[in-house]
C-alpha distance (Angstrom), angle and dihedral (degrees) to the residues before:
residue distance angle dihedral
M1 . . .
S2 3.77 . .
G3 3.84 123.4 .
Y4 3.82 88.8 -111.8
S5 3.83 91.5 53.8
R6 3.78 93.5 47.9
R7 3.78 92.3 50.1
W8 3.80 90.6 48.5
V9 3.80 92.7 50.7
L10 3.79 95.4 45.3
G11 3.90 91.3 44.3
G12 3.73 90.2 49.1
T13 3.81 92.9 48.2
G14 3.89 90.9 50.1
A15 3.79 91.2 48.4
A16 3.81 92.0 47.6
L17 3.86 90.8 49.5
L18 3.79 92.7 49.5
T19 3.82 92.0 46.3
G20 3.80 90.6 48.4
L21 3.77 94.1 49.7
G22 3.85 92.2 44.5
A23 3.84 91.6 50.7
C24 3.79 94.0 54.2
G25 3.79 126.0 89.9
N26 3.82 93.3 -108.4
P27 3.81 113.1 134.6
I28 3.83 92.8 -122.8
G29 3.77 109.3 156.1
G30 3.75 128.6 26.6
A31 3.79 128.7 -45.9
G32 3.73 91.4 135.7
P33 3.80 134.2 -110.8
E34 3.82 92.3 -66.1
R35 3.74 93.1 68.1
L36 3.81 92.3 44.2
D37 3.86 90.4 48.6
A38 3.79 90.5 49.9
R39 3.79 89.9 52.9
V40 3.80 91.0 47.9
D41 3.79 89.1 51.4
A42 3.78 91.5 52.4
T43 3.79 90.1 47.9
R44 3.75 93.7 50.7
D45 3.82 91.7 47.8
F46 3.82 92.1 47.2
L47 3.85 90.0 52.0
R48 3.81 92.9 49.4
D49 3.87 94.4 44.1
T50 3.76 98.7 41.9
Y51 3.84 99.6 37.1
P52 3.85 108.2 34.4
G53 3.81 87.8 174.4
T54 3.81 89.0 75.2
E55 3.75 92.3 70.4
E56 3.85 92.4 95.3
L57 3.78 90.4 50.7
F58 3.80 90.6 51.6
E59 3.80 91.4 48.9
D60 3.85 95.4 45.8
A61 3.85 100.8 40.5
E62 3.80 120.5 106.0
G63 3.80 88.1 -153.8
I64 3.83 140.9 -11.9
L65 3.83 129.0 -142.8
Y66 3.75 111.5 -155.0
I67 3.76 121.7 -163.8
P68 3.82 103.7 -175.8
V69 3.85 97.8 -170.9
V70 3.79 129.3 19.6
T71 3.78 113.6 -178.5
E72 3.83 114.6 -157.4
A73 3.77 125.5 -176.4
G74 3.76 132.2 170.3
F75 3.77 143.8 170.7
G76 3.82 102.5 167.6
F77 3.75 90.4 -45.9
G78 3.76 115.3 50.4
G79 3.74 145.1 179.0
A80 3.73 144.1 -174.8
Y81 3.77 134.2 -155.7
G82 3.74 138.1 177.4
R83 3.80 140.1 151.4
G84 3.74 131.5 -142.3
A85 3.77 149.1 144.8
L86 3.81 137.3 -94.1
R87 3.74 111.6 -136.2
I88 3.86 129.9 -166.3
D89 3.80 114.3 -169.5
D90 3.81 86.5 -5.8
V91 3.81 92.3 -61.5
T92 3.91 119.2 120.8
V93 3.85 106.8 -118.2
D94 3.88 99.7 164.2
Y95 3.83 140.7 5.2
Y96 3.85 121.2 -131.9
S97 3.79 139.6 -170.9
A98 3.83 122.9 -143.4
T99 3.78 116.0 -150.5
R100 3.71 136.8 173.7
A101 3.80 137.7 173.9
S102 3.80 123.6 -162.6
F103 3.72 142.5 175.9
G104 3.80 129.4 -163.4
L105 3.81 141.9 70.6
Q106 3.77 100.3 -19.0
I107 3.76 135.6 128.4
G108 3.77 130.2 168.1
A109 3.74 141.1 42.2
Q110 3.84 137.2 -100.0
Q111 3.68 143.3 169.6
Y112 3.80 127.6 -144.4
A113 3.77 140.5 162.2
H114 3.81 127.4 -130.3
A115 3.70 141.4 -176.9
L116 3.81 129.7 -159.8
F117 3.78 115.0 -150.8
F118 3.81 111.2 -155.9
M119 3.82 102.7 -150.6
T120 3.82 98.1 -176.7
E121 3.80 133.4 47.8
E122 3.86 87.5 -128.7
A123 3.88 94.3 55.1
L124 3.82 89.1 47.1
R125 3.86 92.5 48.9
D126 3.81 91.8 46.9
F127 3.83 89.3 52.2
R128 3.77 95.1 47.7
T129 3.77 96.9 46.0
S130 3.77 95.9 44.8
P131 3.87 115.3 101.8
G132 3.88 87.1 -142.5
W133 3.74 121.7 0.2
A134 3.77 120.7 -152.7
V135 3.79 127.2 -162.6
G136 3.78 108.7 -96.3
A137 3.83 143.2 174.7
E138 3.77 91.8 -77.1
M139 3.77 91.9 73.3
R140 3.76 124.7 88.1
Y141 3.79 129.4 -167.3
A142 3.77 122.9 -127.2
T143 3.80 109.6 -163.4
P144 3.79 122.9 -146.5
D145 3.85 110.6 -138.8
R146 3.79 125.1 -149.0
G147 3.85 90.7 -96.7
G148 3.84 90.7 62.7
A149 3.80 95.7 -108.9
I150 3.79 124.4 126.1
R151 3.79 116.8 -126.7
A152 3.75 102.3 -142.7
E153 3.83 120.5 162.7
T154 3.79 122.7 -156.9
T155 3.84 90.3 -96.5
T156 3.76 89.9 54.6
Q157 3.79 93.3 50.4
M158 3.75 89.8 51.4
A159 3.85 93.8 49.4
P160 3.86 117.9 113.4
V161 3.85 89.9 -133.3
I162 3.79 127.3 28.7
A163 3.76 120.9 -168.5
L164 3.79 126.0 -156.6
V165 3.82 117.3 -167.6
F166 3.82 113.0 -170.1
G167 3.73 145.0 147.7
Q168 3.86 95.2 51.6
S169 3.78 118.5 178.5
G170 3.69 128.8 163.7
L171 3.83 143.6 60.6
I172 3.81 103.6 -66.8
A173 3.83 112.8 90.4
G174 3.76 113.6 -123.0
A175 3.70 133.3 -4.5
S176 3.79 124.3 -121.2
L177 3.79 133.7 176.3
A178 3.83 92.8 -146.4
G179 3.77 108.3 133.7
V180 3.77 95.5 11.6
K181 3.83 115.3 142.9
Y182 3.82 121.0 -157.1
T183 3.78 120.0 -152.8
R184 3.77 130.2 -179.8
I185 3.81 112.0 -113.1
I186 3.77 140.6 -179.3
P187 3.80 108.6 -128.1
């Protein structure tokens, strides 16, 4: 493949990714904290109404980070972006972005929401004091099933951070938080 063809393919891929991310309903850009808080409220309410098994997580969590919409797109190279709010006692204390870059056999786009439940004071403190927190081995997934229950084994309930990924729509199979970096932002 000639240099001209490679540049054309890579340039076209980048343009398609940016167009795809811009066309989605992700709150990229400013509309202020009021709009982001409204989306977080809707996400919280959706979780509680759709998955009643999460009530114990809501009660026991020291803090919850809600990312209402993550937009992910890829064609060889990929990326994901979303913004949300960290709440303690259901009060917003900070705003965060979630970003990820990837490379590999991938094509398509999707959107999903996720929430991180910080189950210990130490996990919440580590998250808040980190200049950029990345998903690590201390996190466990709890998977909502079609009946609205949360499958959470004892090991998941004892984990310092529990992640729920829900509301997927799009053409990429599955949604994972592997490689996602969270950074405090000012909306």
